[in-house]
C-alpha positions as CSV (number, residue, x, y, z in Angstrom):
1,M,10.9,-17.3,33.2
2,A,9.0,-14.7,30.9
3,E,10.2,-13.4,28.0
4,I,9.5,-9.7,26.7
5,I,8.5,-9.4,23.2
6,T,9.2,-6.5,21.3
7,M,8.1,-4.7,18.4
8,P,10.5,-6.3,15.6
9,Q,11.9,-4.5,12.5
10,L,10.1,-6.2,9.4
11,S,11.5,-4.3,7.0
12,D,14.8,-2.3,6.7
13,T,13.3,1.0,6.8
14,M,10.8,0.4,9.6
15,E,10.9,2.3,12.4
16,E,7.7,1.8,13.8
17,G,4.4,-0.6,13.6
18,T,0.9,-0.7,14.3
19,V,-0.8,-3.7,15.3
20,I,-3.7,-4.4,13.2
21,R,-5.0,-7.5,14.7
22,W,-3.8,-10.0,17.8
23,N,-4.5,-13.6,17.2
24,K,-4.3,-14.3,20.5
25,K,-5.8,-12.7,23.7
26,I,-4.3,-12.5,27.5
27,G,-4.4,-16.0,29.0
28,D,-4.0,-18.0,26.0
29,E,-1.5,-20.5,25.0
30,V,1.0,-19.7,22.4
31,L,3.7,-22.2,20.4
32,E,6.6,-21.8,18.9
33,G,5.6,-20.8,15.2
34,D,2.2,-19.4,15.9
35,I,1.2,-16.1,14.4
36,L,0.9,-13.7,17.2
37,A,-0.2,-10.6,15.8
38,E,-0.7,-8.9,12.2
39,I,1.6,-5.7,12.0
40,E,1.5,-2.9,9.6
41,T,4.9,-1.8,8.6
42,D,5.7,1.3,6.3
43,K,5.3,-1.1,3.6
44,A,2.8,-3.8,4.2
45,T,0.9,-5.9,6.8
46,Q,2.8,-8.9,7.7
47,D,2.2,-12.0,10.2
48,F,4.1,-11.8,13.2
49,E,5.6,-15.6,14.0
50,I,6.5,-16.1,17.5
51,D,9.5,-18.1,18.4
52,V,9.1,-18.9,21.9
53,S,6.3,-21.1,23.6
54,G,4.0,-20.2,26.9
55,I,1.1,-18.1,28.1
56,L,0.2,-14.5,26.7
57,L,0.3,-12.8,30.1
58,F,0.5,-9.2,28.9
59,I,-0.2,-7.2,25.7
60,G,1.5,-3.7,25.8
61,V,0.0,-2.5,22.4
62,H,-3.8,-3.0,21.6
63,E,-5.1,-3.1,18.2
64,G,-4.6,0.0,16.2
65,E,-2.1,1.6,18.2
66,K,1.7,1.6,17.1
67,T,4.9,1.6,18.9
68,R,8.2,2.2,17.9
69,V,10.9,-1.1,16.9
70,N,12.4,-2.5,19.9
71,E,9.4,-1.3,22.4
72,I,7.5,-3.7,24.6
73,L,4.8,-5.5,23.0
74,A,3.9,-8.6,24.8
75,I,4.9,-10.8,27.7
76,I,4.8,-14.7,27.4
77,G,5.6,-16.9,30.3
78,K,4.2,-19.6,32.7
79,K,0.4,-19.5,34.0
80,G,0.4,-17.4,37.2
81,E,3.7,-16.3,36.9
82,D,4.6,-12.7,38.6
83,I,5.6,-10.3,35.7
84,S,5.0,-6.8,37.4
85,H,8.9,-6.4,37.4
86,L,8.9,-6.3,33.8
87,I,6.2,-4.1,32.9
88,P,7.4,-0.5,32.0
89,K,6.0,2.2,34.5
90,N,4.2,4.1,31.5
91,K,2.3,0.7,30.8
92,E,1.2,0.0,34.3
93,K,-1.3,2.4,34.2
94,K,-2.6,1.9,30.7
95,N,-2.7,-2.0,31.2
96,H,-3.5,-2.8,35.0
97,Q,-4.1,-6.3,35.1
98,E,-4.1,-9.0,37.9
99,I,-4.4,-12.8,37.8
100,R,-7.1,-14.2,40.0
101,D,-8.3,-17.9,40.0
102,D,-6.4,-18.3,37.1
103,K,-7.8,-15.8,34.8
104,I,-6.6,-12.6,33.9
105,I,-9.0,-9.9,34.2
106,N,-8.3,-6.3,32.6
107,E,-9.5,-4.3,35.5
108,Y,-8.6,-0.8,33.5
109,E,-10.6,-2.0,30.6
110,K,-13.8,-3.3,32.6
111,K,-13.6,-0.1,34.6
112,D,-14.0,2.2,31.4
113,R,-15.5,0.2,29.5
114,I,-18.8,1.8,27.6
115,L,-21.9,0.0,26.7
116,I,-22.9,0.7,23.3
117,S,-24.5,-1.4,20.4
118,P,-22.3,-2.4,17.4
119,L,-24.5,-0.4,15.2
120,A,-24.6,2.5,17.2
121,K,-20.6,2.6,17.8
122,K,-20.2,1.9,13.9
123,M,-22.5,5.3,13.4
124,A,-20.7,7.2,16.0
125,K,-17.5,6.4,14.6
126,K,-18.6,7.3,10.8
127,I,-19.9,10.7,11.6
128,G,-17.4,11.5,14.6
129,I,-19.6,11.7,17.5
130,P,-17.8,11.3,20.7
131,I,-19.7,8.3,22.7
132,K,-17.7,8.9,26.3
133,N,-20.2,11.4,27.6
134,L,-23.6,10.0,26.1
135,R,-26.2,8.7,28.1
136,G,-27.8,5.5,26.5
137,S,-31.4,4.8,26.5
138,G,-31.1,0.9,26.5
139,D,-30.7,-1.9,28.7
140,N,-28.5,-0.8,31.5
141,G,-27.7,2.3,30.0
142,R,-26.4,0.9,26.9
143,I,-26.3,3.4,24.0
144,I,-28.3,2.5,20.9
145,K,-28.8,3.6,17.5
146,R,-31.6,6.1,18.7
147,D,-29.1,7.9,21.1
148,I,-26.6,8.5,18.4
149,Q,-29.3,9.9,15.8
150,Q,-30.5,12.2,18.5
151,S,-27.0,13.1,19.5
152,Y,-26.4,13.8,15.9
153,D,-29.5,16.1,15.4
154,A,-28.4,18.3,18.3
155,Y,-24.7,18.2,17.4
156,D,-22.9,21.1,16.1
157,N,-22.4,21.0,12.4
158,S,-19.4,22.8,12.5
159,L,-17.5,19.9,14.7
160,L,-18.3,17.4,12.6
161,I,-16.1,18.4,9.8
162,K,-13.3,18.6,12.3
163,K,-12.9,15.0,12.6
164,T,-9.3,13.7,12.8
165,I,-7.5,10.5,11.9
166,S,-4.1,9.6,12.6
167,H,-1.4,8.8,10.1
168,S,-1.0,5.1,9.2
169,S,2.4,4.1,9.1
170,M,2.2,3.8,5.3
171,R,0.8,7.1,4.9
172,K,3.7,8.8,6.6
173,K,5.9,6.4,4.7
174,I,4.4,7.7,1.1
175,A,4.4,11.7,2.6
176,C,8.0,10.8,3.3
177,H,9.1,9.3,0.3
178,L,7.4,11.4,-2.0
179,S,8.5,14.5,-0.6
180,I,12.2,13.5,-0.6
181,S,11.7,12.8,-4.5
182,K,9.6,15.9,-5.3
183,F,12.1,18.5,-3.4
184,S,15.1,16.9,-4.3
185,S,14.8,15.8,-7.9
186,P,14.1,18.4,-10.4
187,H,11.1,17.3,-12.3
188,Y,10.0,18.0,-16.0
189,Y,7.3,16.2,-18.0
190,L,6.9,15.2,-21.7
191,F,3.5,14.5,-23.1
192,S,2.9,12.2,-25.7
193,E,-0.3,11.2,-27.5
194,I,-0.4,7.3,-28.7
195,N,-2.8,6.1,-31.2
196,V,-3.9,2.0,-29.7
197,D,-5.9,0.8,-32.6
198,K,-3.7,-2.0,-33.0
199,L,-2.9,-2.4,-29.6
200,I,-6.7,-3.1,-28.8
201,E,-6.8,-5.3,-31.5
202,F,-3.6,-7.2,-30.3
203,R,-5.1,-7.7,-26.9
204,K,-8.6,-9.0,-28.3
205,N,-6.5,-11.5,-30.6
206,I,-4.5,-12.9,-27.3
207,N,-7.5,-12.7,-25.2
208,D,-9.7,-14.7,-27.5
209,K,-7.3,-18.0,-27.2
210,L,-7.3,-17.9,-23.7
211,S,-9.2,-18.5,-20.6
212,L,-10.8,-16.0,-18.7
213,E,-8.2,-16.4,-15.8
214,E,-5.5,-16.3,-18.1
215,R,-6.4,-13.1,-20.1
216,I,-3.8,-10.0,-20.1
217,S,-4.7,-6.4,-19.6
218,F,-3.5,-3.8,-21.2
219,N,-1.5,-2.9,-18.2
220,D,0.2,-5.7,-18.9
221,I,1.3,-5.1,-22.4
222,I,2.5,-1.5,-21.4
223,I,4.7,-3.3,-18.7
224,K,6.1,-5.3,-21.4
225,A,6.7,-2.5,-23.8
226,V,8.1,-0.2,-21.3
227,A,11.1,-2.9,-20.5
228,K,11.5,-3.3,-24.0
229,A,12.2,0.4,-24.4
230,L,14.3,0.6,-21.7
231,N,16.5,-2.2,-23.2
232,I,17.0,0.3,-26.1
233,H,17.6,3.2,-23.6
234,P,19.7,1.9,-20.7
235,D,20.2,6.1,-19.4
236,I,16.7,5.9,-18.6
237,N,16.9,2.9,-16.3
238,T,19.5,5.0,-13.8
239,S,19.5,6.4,-10.4
240,W,21.3,9.5,-9.3
241,N,23.9,9.3,-6.6
242,K,25.7,12.2,-4.8
243,D,29.0,11.3,-6.7
244,E,27.7,9.2,-9.3
245,M,25.1,8.1,-11.8
246,I,23.7,4.2,-11.3
247,Y,22.9,2.2,-14.3
248,Y,21.1,-0.9,-13.6
249,S,21.7,-4.0,-15.5
250,D,18.3,-5.5,-14.4
251,I,15.1,-3.8,-15.7
252,N,12.6,-4.2,-12.8
253,I,9.0,-2.3,-13.3
254,G,7.0,-1.1,-10.5
255,I,3.5,-0.7,-10.7
256,A,1.4,1.6,-8.6
257,V,-1.5,-0.1,-6.8
258,A,-4.3,2.1,-5.0
259,L,-5.1,0.7,-1.6
260,E,-7.7,2.1,0.7
261,D,-5.3,4.0,2.9
262,G,-2.5,4.9,0.2
263,L,-0.8,3.2,-2.4
264,I,1.7,0.5,-3.0
265,V,4.4,-0.1,-5.8
266,P,5.0,-4.0,-6.2
267,V,7.8,-4.6,-8.6
268,I,7.9,-7.0,-12.0
269,K,11.7,-8.1,-11.5
270,N,13.3,-8.5,-15.1
271,A,10.2,-7.7,-16.7
272,D,12.2,-7.5,-20.2
273,K,12.9,-11.2,-20.1
274,K,9.4,-12.3,-19.1
275,S,6.6,-13.2,-21.4
276,L,3.1,-11.3,-21.5
277,S,1.7,-14.2,-19.9
278,Q,4.3,-14.3,-16.9
279,I,3.9,-10.8,-16.4
280,S,0.1,-11.1,-16.3
281,K,-0.1,-13.8,-13.9
282,E,2.4,-12.1,-11.6
283,M,0.7,-9.0,-11.8
284,K,-2.8,-10.6,-10.8
285,D,-0.9,-12.4,-7.6
286,K,0.7,-9.3,-6.4
287,V,-2.3,-6.7,-6.8
288,L,-4.4,-9.2,-4.8
289,R,-1.8,-9.9,-2.0
290,S,-1.0,-6.1,-2.0
291,K,-4.5,-5.1,-1.3
292,L,-4.9,-7.8,1.3
293,R,-1.7,-6.4,2.5
294,K,0.0,-9.8,2.4
295,I,2.9,-8.8,-0.1
296,Q,6.4,-9.5,1.3
297,P,8.9,-6.1,1.5
298,E,11.3,-7.8,-0.9
299,E,8.3,-7.7,-3.5
300,I,8.2,-3.6,-3.4
301,E,11.5,-3.1,-3.5
302,H,14.4,-2.4,-6.0
303,S,12.6,-0.9,-9.3
304,T,14.4,0.9,-11.4
305,F,11.7,2.6,-13.4
306,T,8.1,2.8,-12.8
307,V,4.1,2.9,-14.2
308,S,1.3,4.7,-12.9
309,N,-2.0,3.7,-14.7
310,L,-5.2,5.9,-14.0
311,G,-7.1,5.1,-16.9
312,M,-9.4,3.0,-15.7
313,Y,-10.7,6.0,-13.7
314,G,-11.5,7.8,-17.0
315,I,-8.6,10.4,-16.3
316,E,-7.4,11.8,-19.4
317,S,-4.0,12.6,-18.6
318,F,-1.9,13.7,-15.6
319,T,1.7,13.9,-14.0
320,S,3.4,11.7,-11.3
321,I,6.1,12.1,-8.6
322,I,9.2,10.0,-9.6
323,N,9.5,6.9,-7.4
324,H,12.6,7.8,-5.6
325,P,15.5,6.6,-6.5
326,N,14.3,6.2,-10.1
327,S,14.7,8.8,-12.4
328,S,11.6,8.6,-14.4
329,I,7.9,7.2,-14.0
330,L,5.1,7.0,-16.8
331,S,1.8,7.9,-16.3
332,I,-0.8,6.3,-18.7
333,G,-4.2,7.9,-18.9
334,S,-7.5,6.4,-20.4
335,I,-8.4,5.1,-24.3
336,M,-10.6,7.6,-25.6
337,K,-12.0,7.7,-29.1
338,K,-11.4,10.8,-31.0
339,P,-10.9,12.2,-34.6
340,I,-7.5,11.4,-35.8
341,I,-5.8,12.0,-39.7
342,K,-5.0,8.6,-41.1
343,D,-3.8,8.3,-44.8
344,A,-4.7,12.0,-45.4
345,K,-8.5,11.1,-44.3
346,I,-10.2,12.0,-41.0
347,I,-11.3,8.8,-39.1
348,I,-12.2,8.0,-35.4
349,G,-9.6,6.2,-33.9
350,S,-8.6,5.1,-30.2
351,V,-5.7,7.3,-28.7
352,M,-4.3,7.0,-25.2
353,K,-2.2,10.2,-23.6
354,I,1.2,9.1,-21.8
355,T,3.4,11.6,-19.7
356,L,7.0,10.9,-18.8
357,S,8.1,12.6,-15.4
358,C,11.8,12.6,-15.5
359,D,14.5,13.9,-13.4
360,H,16.6,16.3,-14.9
361,R,19.6,15.7,-13.3
362,I,20.2,12.6,-15.1
363,I,17.6,12.7,-18.0
364,D,17.7,15.7,-20.4
365,G,15.0,16.4,-22.7
366,A,16.2,14.4,-25.8
367,N,17.2,11.2,-24.0
368,G,13.6,11.1,-22.4
369,S,12.0,12.0,-25.8
370,S,13.9,9.4,-27.4
371,Y,12.6,6.9,-25.1
372,I,9.1,8.0,-25.8
373,I,9.5,7.5,-29.6
374,S,10.8,3.9,-29.1
375,L,7.7,3.0,-26.6
376,R,5.5,4.9,-28.8
377,K,6.6,2.4,-31.5
378,F,5.8,-0.8,-29.4
379,L,2.6,0.2,-28.4
380,E,1.3,1.4,-32.0
381,D,2.9,-1.7,-33.3
382,P,2.6,-4.1,-30.4
383,I,3.2,-7.3,-32.2
384,T,6.7,-6.3,-32.1
385,I,6.8,-6.6,-28.3
386,L,7.0,-10.1,-29.0
387,L,10.1,-10.1,-31.5
């Protein structure tokens, strides 16, 4: 008997999912344990492992499309099995299929198929030209590069700037998450400039003793310093609740990582108890898997403090929106050379600007300032991080 496979809830906050890729096509045999599809949730892209065996008879959501949790995703059953009674009416029109001579033919897609070369299709998508009404000059009316170029030359430029792209699940989650934080948490900002001459020398001395793969980044040192300073100031490692303030015993540092269509915040848990090498190795792994959308939901949850570093983009300083439910977030700017005063003399030194965004419901100005003082001491004399 055929079984309906529904969109799974792959995270505790997931309401809908987008099918990024099907690993099987209609008519293929699937076995229990196979990865049926890759699904994008509001947090990451995950493999969907099937728990039944049979023939893939029906696909209810095409690649790039989304549907809500528990809506029909696919139907798996026996070869040649009649599944018409299992297909929702709203899916029948879109996915009209029939089985003939043991082959499943998608008549709807065949009828509406547009003959277009891969290059022409890529060009049309990039510049926003609709291909449905184009007449191709290639074999059998195939749309080719020349047709797209001619259409572009004649296209009204005012229409080209009106391209729309549907929000991904991740982008919608980011928008909701940050809107809640910005409009519910009264933000204020503390700015500071740190002399990082010793920090640069500290990192160089460590990396001179390590292989290329083992070398630590400035971000690794900052994570450790942030965690050590939170040990001294537990009032910063907190969250606001309706009736109470939550003080966390664990120090879990979230690191904002940029993706093509948004950002993700992998978490280094118990960062205060880990060595620089451990932090560095874990960060490299999590950043890579974040960009490949292979990071697991539990690896981006339960942060108690967040760091956002745009120094690699040449940004001098900036402010960040607090990563709810944290009570603060640290923004890191680029390292710059500038004149500084040392021992009553003007010399050229290296400085880095930081900004601490605080939730004023929990963290008062004096508390936030005290935290920055402790953090500055660690970064200006980083050997103390190891003590």
